[in-house]
N, C-alpha and C positions, 0 to 999 in steps of 0.2 A: 157209331159202331168205329170212329178212326180213333186209334190211340194218338197220344200226344205226350211231350216230355217236357217238364219244367224242370230247370236245375237251378237252385238257390245255395248259395253259400252260407254254411252254418255259422254266422257270427256269434263268438261265444259271449260278446255284450249283449246278444238279445236271445239266443236261444232256439232250441228245438220247436217248441211249439208256437215262437212267434213267426217261425219259417212256415210251418204249416198255413197259418193264419194269412201269410203273405202268398203263397201258392194259391190258397181257394180263392184270394181276392184278384189275382191275374186271370186265373182260370173260369171262374163262375161268378164273379161280382159279389156285389152284397147279398144277393138273395144265396149264392152259395155258402156264405159265411152265416148267414142267418139258419140255414139247416144243419149246419156244423153245432152251430150254438145248442139248437134243439136236441140234436143227439148226445152231446156234453151233459145237456141236464138228464137225459133219460139214463145215461151211463151213471150219475152220480144219483138220482133220486131210485128210480125204478131198479137200476141196478146195482144199489147200496156201494157205488166205486169198488165194486168187485173185478171190474175188467170184463164183465160178462153182462148182455141185459138180452131179453126177448122185445125187440122193437116192433111196435104196431103202427099201421097209419093212424088209427085213433088216436093213440097215446102223442104221436109226433104233432098230429094237428092240435091236440090240447095244449102242447109245449108250444107251439107258434101263436096259440091264442086265437086262432079262428073262429068265427060266429058260427052258428048252427046253418045258416042258409049257406054260406061260403064251403062249409066243409062237406055239403050234401051235393054239392055240384062235381059231376062226374069228371069234368075236365079239370078242375082243380085237385081232385084225389089223383087222378092220372099223372099231372103234373109233378106233384109234390113226392109220388111214390118213384117217379122216375129220377128226380132229381137226387132223393136219398140213396137209390141204386146205384146212379153215377159216382157217388161218393163212395162205395163201397169198393169201385175199381181203382181208386188211387192205390200206388204202391211206392213203398220207401226202398230205396238201391241203396246197398252199401258196398263201395268199391274196395278192391285190394288195393295194397299201396302202389302196386305198378300200373293201376288202372284196366289192367286186362282182365281180370275178374270180378264178377259182381254177384251178389245175392240179393234176389228180390222177394219182398214180404208184402202183402196187403195190408193198408193202413188200418182197415177193419175189416176183419175176417168174417165171411159168412158161412155159417155152418148148413142153415136151413132156411128154407123160404116157404112161406104160406101163402096160397092164392085164395079167393074166394070169387065166385062166378055170380058176376054182374052182367045181368041179361044174357046175351050169348057168348060174353068174354070173360076170361080168367084174367082176374086183376089181382096186383100184389097188395098184401093186407098185413102180413107180418115176416118178419127175419131174426134168427138168432144170430147175434152179432158178438164178435169178441175183439177188442181194442188189440193193436199190435203191441207186444211185450215192450217194444223200444219206447214207445209213448207212456206207457203204463209205469216204466222203472221210476221210482221215486214217489208215486202218488200215495200207494200205501205199502207198508212192510209186509210181506207175504208171511213172515214167521209172527210176528206181533200183533199185526192188524193196525198199527198206528198209522196216521196219515203223515206222510213223508213230505220232503221238504219241495216237490215238483207238484204240489196240488194248490192250485189256484181258484181261489174261491169267487168265481164270477156269480154274478145274481142268477138264478134259475129261471127269473121272468126275463132275462135279456132277449130271449127267441121271440119274445112278443113285441118287439119294436119293429115298427112298419120299416121294411128295408127301402121302399119306395120314396118316402118321406125324409127319412134319417139314415142314408146310405152309409153313414162313416161311423154311427154311434154304435153298432154292434162289434166292427173290429177292435175299436176302443173298450169297448167292455169286456172283451177276451183279453187283451193285451194287458192293460192298464192294472189287473188284478196281479199280473207276473211282476210288473215293476214293484208294486206295493210287497208283496211276498219277499222280492230282495231285500227290501229296507225293514223288513219285520225283526222287531226287537232293537232297532237302531233309533227310527223315528216313526211317528206316525203320519208320515206324509212322504211323497216321494217329489222330487225337483225334476222339471223337464222343460227344456228350451222352447221356444216357439217353433222353431225348425223341426226339434225331435217331436213335437205333439202332433204338427200337422203331418209329418212322416209316418208315426203311429196309426193316425187315422186314415191315411191314404189320400189327403189332400193335396192338391199342387197347388203351389203359392203364385199367385198370378201380380205380378209388377204392375200390370197396367190397373188391376182394380184390388188392391190388397184388403181394401175394408169390406169387399165381400168375401174374400177368403177367411177372414176372420169370425165374420158373421156366420159363416157355414159351419166354422168349427164351433163356435159359442152354441149355435141352436142345437148341434148333435150333441154337444155335452150336456146341455140344459136337458134332454129329451133323456140322456142316458142317465 
């Protein structure tokens, strides 16, 4: 129930979507990024990249790749629903030049919620969601329907990666396609220095045990 504020500079070399991943990394850790990846999958597949989707807990569990036994666990269902509902509370703030006025909009707007009776309690089962237009700009041209320059083709299976075993792979899977997209038409690869790749993954370099740092990166890249 406590609100927090995270302020990140929008580095033109990285971009807005990269800043969102960084915010989630700081706020919710690898698990939050995994749920964000699952939501992006739903917006792309079920939502058809229209900017809107009817989110359901079952579809989200499918996107996460949870097996039947785990998805039937009431505690798991409650935790997943709470995590996604928390993501819908994120807001974007745009400040006036003098910094004295700001406009706030939800990152993902919820228009309707659907609850199901589980035993003696009502539990969240679905939501009507619409992504903020500031994020959606450039994903699809509203007039022609063509895919825009800010659509990043991350794999739809990304959210199935175990965030406990591979805590850095999902962030890499969301950010690397952005880098590839920037280089599209110029070359079929992107060049990243070691420091940049570690920073992208969110891995802190250890001068005391550099071998462990690089093995961690390699392990997560191999899973990705």
